[in-house]
C-alpha positions as a Markdown table, in Angstrom:
| # | Residue | x | y | z |
|---|---|---|---|---|
| 1 | Unk | -5.6 | -10.9 | 0.8 |
| 2 | Unk | -6.6 | -6.8 | 0.0 |
| 3 | Unk | -9.3 | -6.3 | -2.8 |
| 4 | Unk | -6.7 | -5.1 | -5.4 |
| 5 | Unk | -5.3 | -9.2 | -5.1 |
| 6 | Unk | -8.5 | -10.6 | -5.2 |
| 7 | Unk | -8.9 | -8.3 | -8.6 |
| 8 | Unk | -5.7 | -9.2 | -9.9 |
| 9 | Unk | -6.0 | -12.5 | -9.4 |
| 10 | Unk | -9.4 | -13.3 | -10.9 |
| 11 | Unk | -9.6 | -10.7 | -14.0 |
| 12 | Unk | -9.0 | -11.5 | -17.7 |
| 13 | Unk | -8.9 | -8.6 | -19.3 |
| 14 | Unk | -11.4 | -8.3 | -21.9 |
| 15 | Unk | -10.5 | -8.0 | -25.6 |
| 16 | Unk | -11.7 | -8.9 | -29.1 |
| 17 | Unk | -12.7 | -11.7 | -30.6 |
| 18 | Unk | -9.2 | -14.3 | -31.7 |
| 19 | Unk | -7.0 | -11.5 | -29.7 |
| 20 | Unk | -4.6 | -13.2 | -27.1 |
| 21 | Unk | -6.2 | -12.6 | -23.5 |
| 22 | Unk | -4.4 | -10.9 | -20.9 |
| 23 | Unk | -4.7 | -12.3 | -17.2 |
| 24 | Unk | -2.6 | -11.1 | -14.0 |
| 25 | Unk | -0.7 | -13.1 | -13.1 |
| 26 | Unk | 2.1 | -12.9 | -9.5 |
| 27 | Unk | 5.4 | -14.3 | -9.0 |
| 28 | Unk | 8.5 | -14.0 | -6.7 |
| 29 | Unk | 10.8 | -11.9 | -6.7 |
| 30 | Unk | 13.1 | -12.7 | -4.0 |
| 31 | Unk | 10.3 | -12.9 | -1.1 |
| 32 | Unk | 8.5 | -9.8 | -3.1 |
| 33 | Unk | 5.1 | -10.4 | -4.6 |
| 34 | Unk | 5.8 | -8.9 | -7.6 |
| 35 | Unk | 2.5 | -7.8 | -9.4 |
| 36 | Unk | 2.1 | -8.1 | -13.5 |
| 37 | Unk | 0.7 | -8.9 | -16.4 |
| 38 | Unk | 0.9 | -12.0 | -19.3 |
| 39 | Unk | -0.6 | -12.5 | -22.2 |
| 40 | Unk | 0.8 | -15.8 | -23.8 |
| 41 | Unk | -0.1 | -17.1 | -27.3 |
| 42 | Unk | -1.7 | -20.9 | -28.8 |
| 43 | Unk | 1.7 | -22.4 | -29.0 |
| 44 | Unk | 4.5 | -22.9 | -28.1 |
| 45 | Unk | 6.1 | -19.1 | -27.2 |
| 46 | Unk | 9.2 | -18.5 | -29.9 |
| 47 | Unk | 10.7 | -16.1 | -27.4 |
| 48 | Unk | 9.7 | -13.9 | -24.0 |
| 49 | Unk | 9.2 | -10.4 | -23.7 |
| 50 | Unk | 9.4 | -8.5 | -20.2 |
| 51 | Unk | 8.3 | -5.5 | -20.1 |
| 52 | Unk | 8.6 | -2.4 | -17.9 |
| 53 | Unk | 6.6 | 0.8 | -17.2 |
| 54 | Unk | 7.9 | 4.6 | -16.2 |
| 55 | Unk | 7.8 | 6.1 | -12.8 |
| 56 | Unk | 4.4 | 6.4 | -11.9 |
| 57 | Unk | 2.9 | 3.8 | -13.6 |
| 58 | Unk | 1.5 | 0.2 | -14.1 |
| 59 | Unk | 1.9 | -2.6 | -16.0 |
| 60 | Unk | -1.2 | -2.1 | -17.9 |
| 61 | Unk | 1.1 | 0.8 | -19.7 |
| 62 | Unk | 2.1 | -1.8 | -22.1 |
| 63 | Unk | -1.9 | -2.9 | -22.7 |
| 64 | Unk | -3.5 | -0.2 | -23.6 |
| 65 | Unk | -7.1 | -0.1 | -23.2 |
| 66 | Unk | -7.7 | 3.6 | -24.3 |
| 67 | Unk | -7.5 | 2.2 | -28.5 |
| 68 | Unk | -7.2 | -1.9 | -28.3 |
| 69 | Unk | -4.3 | -1.2 | -30.5 |
| 70 | Unk | -2.0 | -0.1 | -28.3 |
| 71 | Unk | -1.8 | -3.3 | -26.6 |
| 72 | Unk | 2.0 | -4.2 | -26.9 |
| 73 | Unk | 1.0 | -7.6 | -24.5 |
| 74 | Unk | -1.6 | -8.5 | -26.9 |
| 75 | Unk | 0.5 | -7.6 | -29.8 |
| 76 | Unk | 3.7 | -9.7 | -28.8 |
| 77 | Unk | 1.3 | -13.0 | -28.2 |
| 78 | Unk | -0.3 | -12.8 | -31.5 |
| 79 | Unk | 3.0 | -12.9 | -33.3 |
| 80 | Unk | 4.6 | -15.7 | -31.5 |
| 81 | Unk | 5.7 | -14.3 | -28.0 |
| 82 | Unk | 5.5 | -14.9 | -24.5 |
| 83 | Unk | 4.4 | -11.1 | -23.0 |
| 84 | Unk | 4.7 | -10.0 | -19.5 |
| 85 | Unk | 4.7 | -6.7 | -18.0 |
| 86 | Unk | 5.0 | -6.7 | -14.4 |
| 87 | Unk | 4.8 | -3.9 | -11.8 |
| 88 | Unk | 8.4 | -2.9 | -11.1 |
| 89 | Unk | 9.0 | -3.4 | -7.0 |
| 90 | Unk | 7.7 | -0.4 | -5.2 |
| 91 | Unk | 4.5 | -0.7 | -7.6 |
| 92 | Unk | 1.6 | -2.8 | -7.8 |
| 93 | Unk | 1.2 | -5.7 | -5.3 |
| 94 | Unk | 4.9 | -5.0 | -4.3 |
| 95 | Unk | 4.1 | -2.0 | -2.9 |
| 96 | Unk | 2.8 | -3.1 | 0.9 |
| 97 | Unk | 6.3 | -4.6 | 0.9 |
| 98 | Unk | 8.1 | -2.3 | -0.4 |
| 99 | Unk | 6.6 | 1.1 | 1.2 |
| 100 | Unk | 9.5 | 3.4 | 0.4 |
| 101 | Unk | 10.5 | 1.7 | -2.9 |
| 102 | Unk | 13.8 | 0.2 | -4.1 |
| 103 | Unk | 16.3 | 1.3 | -5.9 |
| 104 | Unk | 16.4 | 1.2 | -9.8 |
| 105 | Unk | 20.1 | -1.5 | -8.4 |
| 106 | Unk | 17.6 | -3.4 | -6.1 |
| 107 | Unk | 14.5 | -3.2 | -8.8 |
| 108 | Unk | 17.0 | -5.5 | -11.1 |
| 109 | Unk | 17.5 | -8.0 | -8.3 |
| 110 | Unk | 14.1 | -8.4 | -7.8 |
| 111 | Unk | 13.2 | -8.4 | -11.3 |
| 112 | Unk | 15.7 | -11.1 | -12.0 |
| 113 | Unk | 14.9 | -13.5 | -9.2 |
| 114 | Unk | 11.1 | -12.7 | -10.3 |
| 115 | Unk | 11.9 | -14.2 | -14.1 |
| 116 | Unk | 13.8 | -16.5 | -12.2 |
| 117 | Unk | 10.6 | -17.9 | -11.0 |
| 118 | Unk | 8.5 | -17.6 | -13.9 |
| 119 | Unk | 11.3 | -19.4 | -16.5 |
| 120 | Unk | 11.9 | -22.0 | -13.9 |
| 121 | Unk | 7.7 | -23.0 | -15.0 |
| 122 | Unk | 7.2 | -21.9 | -17.9 |
| 123 | Unk | 8.6 | -21.8 | -21.4 |
| 124 | Unk | 10.4 | -19.1 | -22.6 |
| 125 | Unk | 11.4 | -19.7 | -26.1 |
| 126 | Unk | 15.1 | -18.2 | -27.3 |
| 127 | Unk | 15.1 | -16.2 | -24.3 |
| 128 | Unk | 14.6 | -13.2 | -23.1 |
| 129 | Unk | 13.8 | -9.6 | -24.5 |
| 130 | Unk | 13.2 | -6.4 | -21.9 |
| 131 | Unk | 11.8 | -3.4 | -22.7 |
| 132 | Unk | 11.7 | -0.6 | -19.9 |
| 133 | Unk | 9.8 | 2.8 | -20.9 |
| 134 | Unk | 11.4 | 5.8 | -18.9 |
| 135 | Unk | 12.9 | 5.5 | -15.2 |
| 136 | Unk | 11.7 | 1.4 | -16.4 |
| 137 | Unk | 14.2 | 2.2 | -19.4 |
| 138 | Unk | 17.0 | 3.0 | -16.8 |
| 139 | Unk | 15.7 | -0.5 | -14.5 |
| 140 | Unk | 16.0 | -2.8 | -17.3 |
| 141 | Unk | 19.6 | -1.7 | -17.9 |
| 142 | Unk | 20.0 | -2.2 | -14.6 |
| 143 | Unk | 19.0 | -6.0 | -15.1 |
| 144 | Unk | 20.4 | -6.4 | -18.4 |
| 145 | Unk | 24.3 | -5.3 | -16.8 |
| 146 | Unk | 24.3 | -8.2 | -13.8 |
| 147 | Unk | 22.6 | -10.9 | -16.0 |
| 148 | Unk | 24.3 | -13.7 | -15.9 |
| 149 | Unk | 24.1 | -17.7 | -17.2 |
| 150 | Unk | 22.5 | -16.6 | -20.9 |
| 151 | Unk | 19.4 | -16.6 | -21.9 |
| 152 | Unk | 19.4 | -12.6 | -22.0 |
| 153 | Unk | 18.1 | -11.4 | -26.1 |
| 154 | Unk | 18.1 | -8.0 | -25.1 |
| 155 | Unk | 17.6 | -4.4 | -24.4 |
| 156 | Unk | 14.5 | -1.9 | -25.9 |
| 157 | Unk | 13.9 | 1.1 | -24.2 |
| 158 | Unk | 12.1 | 4.2 | -24.5 |
| 159 | Unk | 11.6 | 7.6 | -22.7 |
| 160 | Unk | 14.9 | 7.6 | -22.1 |
| 161 | Unk | 18.7 | 9.0 | -22.7 |
| 162 | Unk | 21.8 | 9.9 | -20.6 |
| 163 | Unk | 21.5 | 13.5 | -20.6 |
| 164 | Unk | 18.9 | 15.8 | -19.5 |
| 165 | Unk | 17.2 | 18.0 | -22.4 |
| 166 | Unk | 17.7 | 22.0 | -21.2 |
| 167 | Unk | 15.3 | 22.4 | -17.8 |
| 168 | Unk | 14.4 | 19.3 | -18.0 |
| 169 | Unk | 17.3 | 19.1 | -14.5 |
| 170 | Unk | 15.6 | 22.1 | -12.9 |
| 171 | Unk | 12.1 | 20.5 | -13.8 |
| 172 | Unk | 13.0 | 16.9 | -12.1 |
| 173 | Unk | 15.1 | 18.5 | -9.0 |
| 174 | Unk | 11.7 | 21.0 | -8.2 |
| 175 | Unk | 9.8 | 17.3 | -7.8 |
| 176 | Unk | 5.7 | 17.7 | -7.5 |
| 177 | Unk | 3.8 | 19.1 | -9.8 |
| 178 | Unk | 5.5 | 19.4 | -13.6 |
| 179 | Unk | 4.0 | 20.2 | -16.7 |
| 180 | Unk | 1.4 | 18.0 | -18.6 |
| 181 | Unk | 3.7 | 18.5 | -22.0 |
| 182 | Unk | 6.6 | 17.6 | -20.1 |
| 183 | Unk | 4.7 | 14.3 | -19.6 |
| 184 | Unk | 2.8 | 13.6 | -22.3 |
| 185 | Unk | 3.7 | 16.1 | -25.4 |
| 186 | Unk | 0.8 | 17.5 | -27.8 |
| 187 | Unk | -2.4 | 15.9 | -26.3 |
| 188 | Unk | -3.4 | 15.1 | -30.1 |
| 189 | Unk | -0.7 | 12.4 | -30.0 |
| 190 | Unk | -3.3 | 10.2 | -28.0 |
| 191 | Unk | -6.6 | 8.2 | -28.8 |
| 192 | Unk | -10.0 | 9.8 | -27.1 |
| 193 | Unk | -10.6 | 8.0 | -23.9 |
| 194 | Unk | -6.6 | 7.9 | -23.2 |
| 195 | Unk | -6.2 | 10.1 | -20.0 |
| 196 | Unk | -9.6 | 9.2 | -18.9 |
| 197 | Unk | -8.1 | 5.0 | -19.1 |
| 198 | Unk | -4.7 | 6.5 | -17.4 |
| 199 | Unk | -6.3 | 7.3 | -14.2 |
| 200 | Unk | -5.9 | 3.7 | -13.4 |
| 201 | Unk | -2.1 | 3.4 | -14.2 |
| 202 | Unk | -1.1 | 6.2 | -12.7 |
| 203 | Unk | -0.1 | 6.3 | -9.2 |
| 204 | Unk | 2.7 | 8.0 | -7.1 |
| 205 | Unk | 6.7 | 7.7 | -7.7 |
| 206 | Unk | 8.1 | 5.7 | -4.9 |
| 207 | Unk | 10.3 | 7.5 | -2.8 |
| 208 | Unk | 13.6 | 5.9 | -2.8 |
| 209 | Unk | 12.7 | 5.6 | -7.1 |
| 210 | Unk | 12.7 | 9.4 | -6.3 |
| 211 | Unk | 15.6 | 10.4 | -5.2 |
| 212 | Unk | 17.0 | 8.9 | -7.6 |
| 213 | Unk | 16.2 | 10.0 | -11.0 |
| 214 | Unk | 18.6 | 13.4 | -11.4 |
| 215 | Unk | 21.6 | 10.4 | -10.9 |
| 216 | Unk | 20.3 | 8.8 | -13.4 |
| 217 | Unk | 23.7 | 9.8 | -16.1 |
| 218 | Unk | 26.4 | 9.5 | -13.5 |
| 219 | Unk | 24.6 | 5.4 | -13.1 |
| 220 | Unk | 24.4 | 4.8 | -16.7 |
| 221 | Unk | 28.0 | 5.5 | -17.4 |
| 222 | Unk | 28.9 | 3.0 | -14.6 |
| 223 | Unk | 26.5 | 0.7 | -16.0 |
| 224 | Unk | 26.8 | 1.2 | -19.5 |
| 225 | Unk | 30.2 | -1.3 | -20.2 |
| 226 | Unk | 28.5 | -4.0 | -18.2 |
| 227 | Unk | 26.0 | -4.4 | -20.7 |
| 228 | Unk | 27.1 | -6.9 | -23.5 |
| 229 | Unk | 23.1 | -7.7 | -25.1 |
| 230 | Unk | 21.9 | -5.8 | -28.3 |
| 231 | Unk | 20.1 | -2.3 | -27.1 |
| 232 | Unk | 18.2 | -0.2 | -29.2 |
| 233 | Unk | 16.8 | 2.9 | -28.1 |
| 234 | Unk | 13.4 | 4.8 | -29.6 |
| 235 | Unk | 13.2 | 8.9 | -28.6 |
| 236 | Unk | 9.9 | 10.3 | -29.3 |
| 237 | Unk | 9.4 | 12.8 | -31.8 |
| 238 | Unk | 8.3 | 15.3 | -28.9 |
| 239 | Unk | 10.5 | 13.8 | -26.2 |
| 240 | Unk | 11.9 | 17.0 | -23.7 |
| 241 | Unk | 13.4 | 15.0 | -21.1 |
| 242 | Unk | 16.3 | 14.0 | -22.9 |
| 243 | Unk | 18.3 | 15.0 | -25.1 |
| 244 | Unk | 18.8 | 13.1 | -28.3 |
| 245 | Unk | 20.6 | 15.0 | -30.7 |
| 246 | Unk | 23.1 | 13.0 | -32.5 |
| 247 | Unk | 26.7 | 13.7 | -30.7 |
| 248 | Unk | 24.1 | 13.1 | -27.9 |
| 249 | Unk | 22.9 | 9.9 | -28.6 |
| 250 | Unk | 26.5 | 8.2 | -30.4 |
| 251 | Unk | 27.9 | 8.8 | -27.1 |
| 252 | Unk | 25.3 | 7.3 | -25.0 |
| 253 | Unk | 26.0 | 4.2 | -27.4 |
| 254 | Unk | 29.5 | 4.0 | -27.6 |
| 255 | Unk | 29.1 | 4.2 | -24.1 |
| 256 | Unk | 28.0 | 0.7 | -23.9 |
| 257 | Unk | 29.7 | -2.8 | -24.0 |
| 258 | Unk | 26.8 | -4.6 | -26.4 |
| 259 | Unk | 27.4 | -6.2 | -29.4 |
| 260 | Unk | 25.0 | -4.3 | -31.2 |
| 261 | Unk | 23.2 | -0.6 | -30.7 |
| 262 | Unk | 21.5 | 1.8 | -32.5 |
| 263 | Unk | 18.7 | 4.6 | -31.7 |
| 264 | Unk | 16.1 | 5.5 | -33.2 |
| 265 | Unk | 13.2 | 8.6 | -33.5 |
| 266 | Unk | 9.6 | 8.0 | -33.9 |
| 267 | Unk | 7.5 | 10.8 | -35.2 |
| 268 | Unk | 4.2 | 12.2 | -34.0 |
| 269 | Unk | 4.9 | 10.3 | -30.8 |
| 270 | Unk | 5.2 | 11.7 | -26.9 |
| 271 | Unk | 6.9 | 10.7 | -24.1 |
| 272 | Unk | 4.4 | 8.0 | -23.3 |
| 273 | Unk | 5.1 | 6.1 | -26.4 |
| 274 | Unk | 3.1 | 2.8 | -26.1 |
| 275 | Unk | 0.3 | 5.1 | -25.2 |
| 276 | Unk | -0.2 | 7.0 | -28.0 |
| 277 | Unk | -1.4 | 6.9 | -32.0 |
| 278 | Unk | 1.8 | 5.4 | -32.9 |
| 279 | Unk | 2.1 | 2.5 | -30.1 |
| 280 | Unk | 1.5 | 0.1 | -32.3 |
| 281 | Unk | 3.9 | 1.8 | -35.1 |
| 282 | Unk | 6.5 | 1.7 | -32.2 |
| 283 | Unk | 6.0 | -1.8 | -30.8 |
| 284 | Unk | 6.3 | -3.5 | -34.3 |
| 285 | Unk | 9.6 | -2.1 | -34.5 |
| 286 | Unk | 9.8 | -3.7 | -31.5 |
| 287 | Unk | 8.6 | -6.6 | -32.1 |
| 288 | Unk | 11.7 | -6.3 | -35.3 |
| 289 | Unk | 14.2 | -5.5 | -33.4 |
| 290 | Unk | 13.4 | -9.1 | -31.0 |
| 291 | Unk | 13.3 | -10.9 | -34.6 |
| 292 | Unk | 16.7 | -9.4 | -35.5 |
| 293 | Unk | 18.2 | -10.6 | -31.6 |
| 294 | Unk | 16.3 | -14.2 | -32.5 |
| 295 | Unk | 19.0 | -14.1 | -35.7 |
| 296 | Unk | 22.4 | -13.6 | -33.7 |
| 297 | Unk | 24.9 | -15.9 | -33.7 |
| 298 | Unk | 25.0 | -16.7 | -30.2 |
| 299 | Unk | 21.7 | -15.6 | -29.4 |
| 300 | Unk | 20.5 | -15.9 | -25.9 |
| 301 | Unk | 24.6 | -15.9 | -24.8 |
| 302 | Unk | 27.4 | -14.2 | -23.7 |
| 303 | Unk | 29.0 | -12.1 | -27.0 |
| 304 | Unk | 32.1 | -10.4 | -27.7 |
| 305 | Unk | 31.2 | -7.3 | -28.4 |
| 306 | Unk | 31.1 | -5.9 | -31.4 |
| 307 | Unk | 30.5 | -2.7 | -31.4 |
| 308 | Unk | 28.7 | -1.5 | -34.3 |
| 309 | Unk | 27.0 | 1.6 | -33.9 |
| 310 | Unk | 24.1 | 3.2 | -35.7 |
| 311 | Unk | 21.6 | 5.9 | -34.9 |
| 312 | Unk | 18.3 | 7.4 | -36.9 |
| 313 | Unk | 17.9 | 10.8 | -34.6 |
């Protein structure tokens, strides 16, 4: 067992008194060990929130250490939900088994298997909400498009669209070092100490995942119709990778085969929404969306699309 895994198996993230603890967890994704972080409520969970980080990050993205208020995991657990942030396939413990990483479709297969492993031994309440950031949003939508058997409540994604912003495609195509401002936006959007603590989260993007980045708009067009649960997109005010004008967003939502789809704009936020000063605002809206999903008729079951569309770009 390597030192990283020894630490992961024994670690519990220090939190303020009364805050639900965050602990390391490893799940079986069809023979691939997927590491992650878990926060559980003091009572039976009302639902399970599963968070998937973006490219070049780790599960700790959703448990920001610069400011405890930025942790989605502890906030969700304090509201009665089990909150699980996974290192996507090719990251964390699975990097040794998948040295080249995995494409988003293959990641979705492994993630569904890992969630089956989780749900087999732990209560999940009414079902699962998938939360994804950036490429993790792509993985979340892939996971939802192939989901069978019920239990999926909805998908909440940020930091991804389906049309590149001007010049963003050219920057992504070059690879290598990209502008700090493209990834983060203005530095003032983040709490003090964010970039020091982020050093432990940042890791190279696996090769197979990186090869797919430019193809995401075409991939979305192919899978969107198979996503039949409620979906919410969030675009940061200072998002520089993706177009978020009303016409583009409306067309993106219309491609989904979902009973309810909407988008929102998060003021005062950069691309890495869950690490910024407005992270708590964003996370509270995620939980509000989860509450809404729980109240829908047949929550967690396959439903006939109602094609409700709303945008707030």
